[in-house]
C-alpha positions in Angstrom: 12.6 65.8 -37.0 11.5 63.0 -39.3 14.3 61.7 -41.5 14.2 62.9 -45.1 14.4 59.3 -46.3 10.8 58.9 -45.2 9.7 61.9 -47.4 11.6 60.4 -50.3 10.0 57.0 -49.9 6.6 58.6 -49.7 7.1 60.6 -52.8 8.5 57.6 -54.7 5.3 55.7 -53.8 3.2 58.5 -55.0 5.1 58.7 -58.3 5.6 55.1 -59.1 2.4 53.3 -58.0 0.4 52.1 -61.0 -3.2 52.9 -60.1 -4.8 54.4 -63.2 -4.9 57.9 -61.7 -4.5 61.0 -64.0 -1.0 62.5 -64.3 1.0 64.7 -66.6 2.2 63.6 -70.0 5.8 62.5 -70.7 8.3 64.4 -68.7 5.6 66.1 -66.8 4.5 63.0 -64.9 5.7 64.5 -61.6 3.9 67.8 -62.1 1.1 68.1 -59.5 -2.3 67.9 -61.2 -4.3 68.7 -58.1 -3.5 71.5 -55.8 -4.9 72.1 -52.3 -4.2 75.8 -51.6 -4.9 76.5 -47.9 -5.5 80.0 -46.5 -5.9 79.0 -42.8 -5.6 82.6 -41.7 -5.3 86.1 -43.1 -3.2 87.3 -40.1 0.2 88.5 -41.4 3.3 90.3 -40.2 3.1 92.7 -43.2 0.7 94.6 -45.4 2.1 94.4 -48.9 0.3 96.6 -51.4 0.5 94.0 -54.2 -0.9 91.1 -52.0 -4.0 89.4 -53.4 -5.4 88.8 -49.9 -4.7 92.3 -48.7 -6.3 93.9 -51.8 -9.5 91.8 -51.4 -10.1 91.3 -47.7 -8.6 94.5 -46.4 -6.2 95.7 -43.8 -8.5 95.0 -40.9 -9.3 91.4 -41.7 -7.7 89.1 -39.2 -9.9 86.1 -40.0 -8.6 82.8 -38.8 -10.2 79.3 -39.4 -12.2 78.2 -36.3 -11.6 74.8 -34.7 -14.8 73.2 -36.1 -13.9 74.2 -39.7 -10.3 73.2 -39.2 -11.3 69.7 -38.0 -13.5 69.3 -41.0 -10.6 70.4 -43.3 -8.5 67.5 -41.9 -11.2 65.1 -43.0 -12.0 66.9 -46.3 -8.5 66.8 -47.9 -8.3 62.9 -47.8 -11.9 62.7 -48.9 -11.2 64.8 -52.0 -8.0 62.8 -52.7 -9.8 59.5 -52.6 -12.4 60.6 -55.3 -10.5 63.0 -57.5 -8.4 60.3 -59.4 -5.3 62.5 -59.5 -1.9 60.8 -59.1 0.3 63.6 -58.0 -1.2 66.1 -55.5 0.3 69.0 -53.6 -0.9 70.9 -50.5 0.3 74.4 -50.0 0.0 76.9 -47.1 -0.5 80.6 -47.9 -2.1 83.5 -46.0 -1.5 85.8 -44.4 1.7 84.5 -43.0 1.5 80.7 -42.5 4.4 80.5 -40.1 2.2 82.2 -37.5 0.4 78.8 -37.0 2.9 76.0 -37.7 1.0 73.8 -35.3 -1.9 73.7 -37.9 0.5 73.0 -40.7 1.7 69.9 -38.8 -1.8 68.7 -38.2 -2.7 69.0 -41.9 0.5 67.2 -43.1 0.1 64.5 -40.4 -3.4 63.8 -41.8 -2.1 63.8 -45.4 0.8 61.5 -44.5 -1.6 59.1 -42.7 -4.6 59.1 -45.0 -3.2 59.4 -48.6 -0.4 58.1 -50.7 1.4 61.3 -49.9 1.5 64.8 -51.3 4.1 67.4 -52.1 4.0 69.9 -49.2 5.0 73.5 -49.6 4.5 76.9 -48.1 4.9 80.6 -49.0 6.4 82.8 -46.3 7.9 86.3 -46.0 10.5 84.8 -43.7 9.9 87.3 -40.9 9.5 84.5 -38.3 12.2 82.0 -39.2 14.3 82.8 -36.1 11.5 81.7 -33.7 9.5 79.1 -35.7 9.1 75.5 -34.4 10.8 73.6 -37.2 9.5 70.2 -35.9 6.0 71.4 -37.0 7.3 71.7 -40.6 9.0 68.3 -41.0 6.7 67.3 -43.9 7.3 70.5 -45.9 9.6 69.8 -48.9 9.4 73.2 -50.7 9.5 76.7 -49.2 9.0 79.8 -51.2 10.4 82.9 -49.6 9.1 86.3 -50.7 11.9 88.9 -50.6 9.4 91.7 -50.1 11.4 94.8 -49.3 14.3 93.2 -47.2 17.9 93.3 -48.3 19.5 90.5 -50.3 21.8 90.0 -47.4 18.9 89.4 -45.0 17.2 87.1 -47.5 20.5 85.1 -47.7 20.5 84.8 -43.9 16.9 83.7 -43.8 17.3 81.1 -46.5 20.4 79.7 -44.9 18.5 79.1 -41.7 15.7 77.4 -43.6 18.3 75.2 -45.3 19.9 74.2 -42.0 16.8 73.6 -39.9 14.2 72.2 -42.2 13.7 69.2 -44.4 13.3 71.2 -47.6 14.7 69.7 -50.8 14.2 73.0 -52.7 13.9 76.7 -51.9 12.6 79.4 -54.2 12.9 83.1 -54.1 9.7 85.0 -54.9 9.7 88.6 -55.9 6.7 90.7 -56.9 7.9 93.3 -59.4 6.9 96.5 -57.5 9.2 99.5 -58.3 11.8 98.4 -55.7 12.1 94.8 -56.8 11.9 95.7 -60.5 15.0 97.9 -60.0 17.0 95.1 -58.3 15.7 92.1 -60.1 19.0 91.3 -61.8 20.9 91.4 -58.4 18.2 89.1 -56.9 18.8 86.8 -59.9 22.5 86.7 -59.5 22.2 85.8 -55.9 19.6 83.1 -56.5 21.3 81.4 -59.4 24.8 81.5 -57.8 23.5 80.0 -54.6 21.4 77.2 -56.2 17.9 78.7 -55.5 15.0 78.7 -57.9 13.4 82.0 -58.9 9.8 83.2 -59.3 9.0 86.6 -60.4 5.4 88.0 -60.4 4.2 91.2 -62.1 2.3 93.6 -59.9 -1.2 92.8 -61.4 -2.6 96.0 -59.8 -0.3 98.0 -62.1 -1.5 96.0 -65.1 -3.1 99.0 -66.9 -0.1 101.2 -66.4 1.6 101.3 -69.9 4.8 102.8 -68.5 5.1 100.0 -65.9 4.5 97.3 -68.5 7.2 98.8 -70.7 9.7 98.7 -67.8 8.7 95.2 -66.9 9.2 93.9 -70.4 12.6 95.6 -70.7 13.7 94.0 -67.4 12.4 90.6 -68.5 14.6 90.8 -71.6 17.6 91.8 -69.4 16.8 88.9 -67.2 16.8 86.4 -70.1 20.2 87.9 -71.3 21.6 87.3 -67.8 20.2 83.7 -67.6 21.8 82.9 -71.0 25.2 83.8 -69.6 24.6 81.6 -66.6 23.5 78.6 -68.8 26.7 79.0 -70.8 28.6 78.8 -67.5 26.6 75.6 -66.8 24.6 76.9 -63.9 21.3 75.1 -63.3 18.7 77.6 -64.6 14.9 76.8 -64.3 12.3 78.5 -66.3 9.1 76.7 -65.2 7.1 79.1 -63.1 9.9 81.7 -63.5 7.4 84.4 -64.6 4.0 84.3 -62.9 2.5 80.9 -63.5 3.9 80.3 -66.9 5.2 76.8 -68.0 7.1 77.9 -71.1 8.4 74.4 -72.0 4.9 72.9 -72.1 4.4 71.8 -75.7 1.2 69.8 -75.5 -2.1 71.4 -76.8 -3.8 70.3 -73.5 -3.5 72.9 -70.8 -1.2 72.3 -67.8 -3.1 74.9 -65.7 -5.6 73.4 -63.3 -7.7 76.6 -62.5 -11.4 75.9 -62.2 -10.8 72.1 -62.6 -8.3 70.6 -60.2 -7.5 73.4 -57.7 -9.1 73.8 -54.3 -8.4 77.2 -52.7 -9.7 76.9 -49.1 -10.3 80.2 -47.2 -10.4 80.8 -43.4 -14.2 80.6 -43.3 -14.2 77.2 -44.9 -15.4 78.4 -48.3 -13.7 77.1 -51.4 -12.8 78.9 -54.7 -11.3 78.0 -58.0 -8.5 80.6 -58.0 -5.5 81.3 -55.8 -5.7 85.1 -56.6 -9.5 85.7 -56.4 -10.6 85.5 -52.8 -14.1 86.9 -53.4 -15.3 84.2 -55.9 -16.6 81.2 -54.0 -18.1 78.0 -55.4 -19.0 76.2 -52.1 -17.7 75.1 -48.7 -15.8 72.1 -47.3 -19.0 71.1 -45.6 -20.9 70.5 -48.9 -21.8 66.9 -49.6 -20.2 66.5 -53.1 -16.6 67.8 -52.8 -15.7 67.6 -56.5 -18.7 69.4 -57.8 -17.7 72.7 -56.1 -14.3 72.6 -57.7 -15.6 72.8 -61.3 -15.9 76.4 -62.5 -15.8 77.1 -66.2 -15.3 80.8 -65.8 -11.8 80.1 -64.4 -10.8 77.5 -67.0 -7.3 78.4 -68.2 -7.0 76.8 -71.6 -7.4 77.1 -75.3 -10.7 75.2 -75.4 -12.6 78.2 -74.1 -15.0 79.4 -76.8 -14.5 83.1 -76.0 -10.9 83.2 -77.1 -10.0 84.8 -80.4 -8.7 82.7 -83.3 -5.3 84.4 -83.0 -4.8 82.7 -79.6 -5.3 79.2 -81.1 -2.9 80.0 -83.9 -0.2 81.7 -81.8 3.2 80.0 -81.5 3.1 80.7 -77.8 -0.4 79.1 -77.3 0.7 75.9 -75.4 2.4 77.9 -72.7 0.1 80.9 -72.6 -3.2 79.0 -73.1 -5.0 82.3 -73.7 -3.9 83.9 -70.5 -5.0 84.0 -66.9 -8.8 84.3 -66.6 -8.6 86.1 -63.2 -6.2 88.8 -64.6 -8.5 89.4 -67.6 -11.6 89.7 -65.3 -9.7 92.0 -62.9 -8.4 94.3 -65.6 -11.0 94.1 -68.4 -14.1 92.9 -66.6 -14.4 89.7 -68.7 -12.5 86.4 -69.1 -13.0 86.5 -72.8 -10.4 87.8 -75.2 -6.6 87.3 -75.3 -4.3 87.5 -72.3 -3.7 90.9 -70.7 0.0 89.9 -70.9 -0.2 89.0 -74.6 2.6 91.4 -75.8 4.9 90.3 -73.0 4.2 86.6 -73.6 4.9 86.9 -77.4 8.3 88.3 -76.7 9.3 86.4 -73.6 8.0 82.8 -74.1 10.2 82.2 -77.1 13.2 83.5 -75.2 12.4 81.2 -72.2 12.1 78.2 -74.6 15.4 79.2 -76.1 16.9 79.1 -72.6 15.5 75.6 -72.1 17.0 74.5 -75.4 20.4 76.0 -74.5 20.3 74.2 -71.1 19.5 70.9 -72.7 22.3 71.4 -75.3 24.8 72.1 -72.6 23.7 69.0 -70.6 24.1 66.8 -73.7 27.5 68.3 -74.7 30.1 65.4 -74.7 32.8 65.4 -72.1 36.2 66.1 -73.6 38.8 63.4 -72.9 42.5 64.2 -72.8 
C-alpha cells in the first residue's frame, strides 16, 4: 500500500497552497467546502428500513453505474474541481455498500490524486465485507465511517480493529441510526467509541419523524448522551461534537452557513444523474454529461441557511441559529411537504445545541488547564 506520508503531503499541499480558493473561516479552514458524494451502485448486503436509498429506490433496485458513465465520472470530478474555486474538497463513497466494488474506488481516487491538488477521501460501510476486501484498492481513503446497524458491539470492535490494522485511515467513526434497537444501546455504543478513540455520529430515523413518542425518547436519550460525554470530558477523553448528531456543526458561530446543500455538493447517482442532497435520491438537477457542470449544482430549494426568505423571524433571532440554520430542507419537505418554516427538529435543537456548545467549552477549558508542577 502507498505510504501514509504521501497522503499527509498531499493534504498539506491542499491546505497550505495560497491560490485564492474559497475556504472556511478561522478554525474551519480545513472543513471541506465542496463534497463529491458518489453512489456508484445501490447493490448492498443489507436492507435497512431507515436507509435513504432503500426508501427511495426500493428493495429490487440493483442499479450499478455502467462503464461509459463511470469513465465520464473519472473526467468529471477533476473538471468540477478546476472550475469550482473551492480549496478543500472531499470525495465520499456511499451506496448501497461501496466495499462491493473497491476496484472503482481505487480508480476514482487515482484520478483525483493525479488530476487535482488532492481531496479528503472517505467511505461509509456496514463493514460486512471487511474480512475479504482488497485493501490495496483503498489506499487513498483516510476516513471510514462504519454503521453499526444491528450487529453487536463486540463484532463492531472486531471490524474496526481490522480496518485500523489493514487500511491507511487516520480516523474512524461509528455511525448509528437511532432505530429502536440502537436508541436503547446508544450509551453503550458511546462508551465503546469514546474509550477506544473513535468518533461518533448518531442520526435520527427520519422516517419516524412525525412519531411524537419516538421524538420524546430520542430527546431523552440525547440528554443522557450529553451527561455521559460531560463525564468523559472531565476525565480528559477526546470528545468531538461536530457532526455528532445528524449533520449539525454546533460550534459554528458565524452567521454564514457551513452547510453546502444545493450549492457546493454533488451527489452522483448510478445512472449518472446529479442531485443537491445526499438524502433525496429522487430530486435531480442534471447529469455528469451536461456541458456546464457548476450550473447543475445550484438548487435554491435545498439551500440550508438563514438567508432563505421563507424562514420565520424566530429562526433568525434564535440563539441556536448559526448551528441550526433553519433546519434541513430535505427533512422539512419529506415530513411537511415544504422547505419553508422552521426545522422539524426545532425542539430538539433548542435543547441539545446549547448542551453541545457547553461540551465544547468544557473541552477547551480542560485543554487550557495549566499543568501542575510538584
